[in-house]
C-alpha beads as a LAMMPS data file, in Angstrom:
LAMMPS data file: protein, C-alpha beads

89 atoms
88 bonds

1 atom types
1 bond types

-500.0 500.0 xlo xhi
-500.0 500.0 ylo yhi
-500.0 500.0 zlo zhi

Masses

1 110.0

Atoms # bond

1 1 1 53.715 -65.974 -308.271
2 1 1 56.197 -63.678 -306.636
3 1 1 55.281 -62.043 -303.358
4 1 1 56.217 -58.493 -302.681
5 1 1 58.197 -57.476 -299.637
6 1 1 55.064 -56.118 -297.919
7 1 1 53.192 -59.356 -298.483
8 1 1 56.094 -61.365 -297.061
9 1 1 56.258 -59.179 -293.933
10 1 1 52.497 -59.473 -293.490
11 1 1 52.722 -63.262 -293.859
12 1 1 55.486 -63.459 -291.234
13 1 1 53.544 -61.254 -288.783
14 1 1 50.347 -63.265 -289.209
15 1 1 52.230 -66.559 -288.819
16 1 1 53.895 -65.321 -285.628
17 1 1 50.535 -64.229 -284.173
18 1 1 48.977 -67.561 -285.116
19 1 1 51.812 -69.471 -283.428
20 1 1 51.530 -67.264 -280.326
21 1 1 47.762 -67.747 -280.250
22 1 1 48.118 -71.538 -280.506
23 1 1 50.706 -71.678 -277.723
24 1 1 48.589 -69.495 -275.427
25 1 1 45.493 -71.576 -276.215
26 1 1 47.307 -74.777 -275.266
27 1 1 48.523 -73.228 -271.993
28 1 1 45.017 -72.004 -271.134
29 1 1 43.529 -75.434 -271.852
30 1 1 46.109 -77.105 -269.600
31 1 1 45.328 -74.671 -266.772
32 1 1 41.571 -75.173 -267.210
33 1 1 42.069 -78.933 -267.004
34 1 1 44.077 -78.542 -263.780
35 1 1 41.382 -76.329 -262.270
36 1 1 38.651 -78.804 -263.247
37 1 1 40.591 -81.673 -261.650
38 1 1 40.977 -79.607 -258.468
39 1 1 37.243 -78.834 -258.436
40 1 1 36.510 -82.531 -258.979
41 1 1 38.643 -83.432 -255.942
42 1 1 36.893 -80.813 -253.808
43 1 1 33.498 -82.124 -254.919
44 1 1 34.480 -85.699 -254.046
45 1 1 35.612 -84.608 -250.571
46 1 1 32.391 -82.645 -250.045
47 1 1 30.320 -85.698 -251.018
48 1 1 32.310 -87.834 -248.573
49 1 1 31.726 -85.322 -245.769
50 1 1 28.012 -85.155 -246.598
51 1 1 27.789 -88.959 -246.471
52 1 1 29.500 -88.996 -243.078
53 1 1 27.127 -86.326 -241.777
54 1 1 24.193 -88.380 -243.023
55 1 1 25.490 -91.466 -241.208
56 1 1 25.936 -89.464 -237.998
57 1 1 22.387 -88.142 -238.336
58 1 1 21.038 -91.658 -238.827
59 1 1 22.986 -92.837 -235.764
60 1 1 21.520 -90.096 -233.571
61 1 1 18.077 -90.761 -234.974
62 1 1 18.372 -94.456 -234.092
63 1 1 19.784 -93.815 -230.625
64 1 1 17.433 -90.952 -229.760
65 1 1 14.649 -93.386 -228.849
66 1 1 16.801 -95.476 -226.550
67 1 1 18.298 -92.375 -224.938
68 1 1 14.810 -90.992 -224.298
69 1 1 13.726 -94.266 -222.666
70 1 1 16.886 -94.334 -220.537
71 1 1 16.326 -90.740 -219.449
72 1 1 12.693 -91.528 -218.617
73 1 1 13.745 -94.479 -216.452
74 1 1 16.396 -92.332 -214.741
75 1 1 13.782 -89.653 -214.024
76 1 1 11.397 -92.253 -212.587
77 1 1 14.104 -93.676 -210.354
78 1 1 15.066 -90.166 -209.241
79 1 1 11.424 -89.356 -208.464
80 1 1 11.027 -92.562 -206.455
81 1 1 14.193 -91.788 -204.481
82 1 1 12.989 -88.243 -203.790
83 1 1 9.653 -89.545 -202.553
84 1 1 11.383 -92.033 -200.232
85 1 1 13.662 -89.283 -198.907
86 1 1 10.670 -87.025 -198.163
87 1 1 8.781 -89.850 -196.415
88 1 1 11.760 -90.682 -194.216
89 1 1 12.056 -87.106 -192.943

Bonds

1 1 1 2
2 1 2 3
3 1 3 4
4 1 4 5
5 1 5 6
6 1 6 7
7 1 7 8
8 1 8 9
9 1 9 10
10 1 10 11
11 1 11 12
12 1 12 13
13 1 13 14
14 1 14 15
15 1 15 16
16 1 16 17
17 1 17 18
18 1 18 19
19 1 19 20
20 1 20 21
21 1 21 22
22 1 22 23
23 1 23 24
24 1 24 25
25 1 25 26
26 1 26 27
27 1 27 28
28 1 28 29
29 1 29 30
30 1 30 31
31 1 31 32
32 1 32 33
33 1 33 34
34 1 34 35
35 1 35 36
36 1 36 37
37 1 37 38
38 1 38 39
39 1 39 40
40 1 40 41
41 1 41 42
42 1 42 43
43 1 43 44
44 1 44 45
45 1 45 46
46 1 46 47
47 1 47 48
48 1 48 49
49 1 49 50
50 1 50 51
51 1 51 52
52 1 52 53
53 1 53 54
54 1 54 55
55 1 55 56
56 1 56 57
57 1 57 58
58 1 58 59
59 1 59 60
60 1 60 61
61 1 61 62
62 1 62 63
63 1 63 64
64 1 64 65
65 1 65 66
66 1 66 67
67 1 67 68
68 1 68 69
69 1 69 70
70 1 70 71
71 1 71 72
72 1 72 73
73 1 73 74
74 1 74 75
75 1 75 76
76 1 76 77
77 1 77 78
78 1 78 79
79 1 79 80
80 1 80 81
81 1 81 82
82 1 82 83
83 1 83 84
84 1 84 85
85 1 85 86
86 1 86 87
87 1 87 88
88 1 88 89
């Protein structure tokens, strides 16, 4: 089973292209893995920020009632003071 010179050259060319293809495939897979890890980190940070925003929203929702009552009392006191000032004049 002797190979001719043309067959040997063709075998060498195909082997070189296969080796090049395998090396490039490995490099692309490594880069894709790095990009996916970076995206995973960004997603984790975005989830953390969203959780913080949710906590801030809950805080304002809880304090909105007490702030409204405090503002109402301040308005009542201001109205009473204004009425006393007008009566004294």
